C-alpha positions, 0 to 999 in steps of 0.5 A: 270760711273765715273772714279775712284779717283785714275785715276784722280790723276794719270792723274793729276800727269802725266800732272804735270810731262809733265808741269815740263818736259816742264818747264825744256825743256824751261829753257834748251832752254833759256840757249841754246839761251843765250849761242848761242846769247852771242856768236853771240854778241861776234862775232858781236863785233869782226866784228865791231872792224875789220870793224872800224879798216879797215876803220881807215887803209883805211883812213890813206892810202887814206890820204897818197895817196892824199899827194903822188898825190900832191907831184907828181903834185908839182914835175912835176911842178918843173920839167917843170919849170926847163926845161923852165929855162934851155931853158931861160938860153941857150937863155940868154947865146946865147944872151950874146955870139951872141949879138953885141954891136953897132959899135965903134966910136964916142959915144954920151951920149945916145949911152953910156947909151944904151950900159950900159943898153944892158950890164945890160940886157945881164948880167941879161939874164944869172944871172936870169935864173941861180938863178931861176935854183938854186932856183928850185933845192932847191925847189925840194930838199926840196920837196923830203926831206919832202916826205921822212920824211912824208913817214918815219913818216907815216910808223912808225905811221902805224906800231904802229897802226897795232901793237896796233890792234894786241895787242887789238885783243888778247882778246874780252875784249881788243876789247871792250875797244879799243879807236877806238871802243869807239870813234865811239860809 
């Protein structure tokens, strides 16, 4: 028995409807995947921006810490030099106060020259450590002034960068156009 012609038409029309339904479901699945993956792409861009921003801030903080370490090292060196200079000044003062000239009496030209040399060396024993102390105090003042100016400038730069990050983070289009992201591509 062969199936009636009407039965073939109904089977083929049923298969056609299944193919059409499958095509519609395929298009819907494709649209769902496009929407889902576009959201993934946006979130990946946001994540990338946040990572680059964090690396940028970490780099700035590392530079600040390195400079602060150098500042502390130089300040310790100056402090140690000031201690040594203070000791030299006290020794020089003791040398001048406790020092004795040769006994008075008839002087030869050589003794007179030695007295002059002794007086000059005694004077230098006070003057040189004193000038050294003044110079070290000025070095310390300038080092502190530099660090104060650097700290002020650094925190101004950091505040400016953070404000820029906040402004860029308001919309994904701004994140894509960020100068930080563009320079890392």
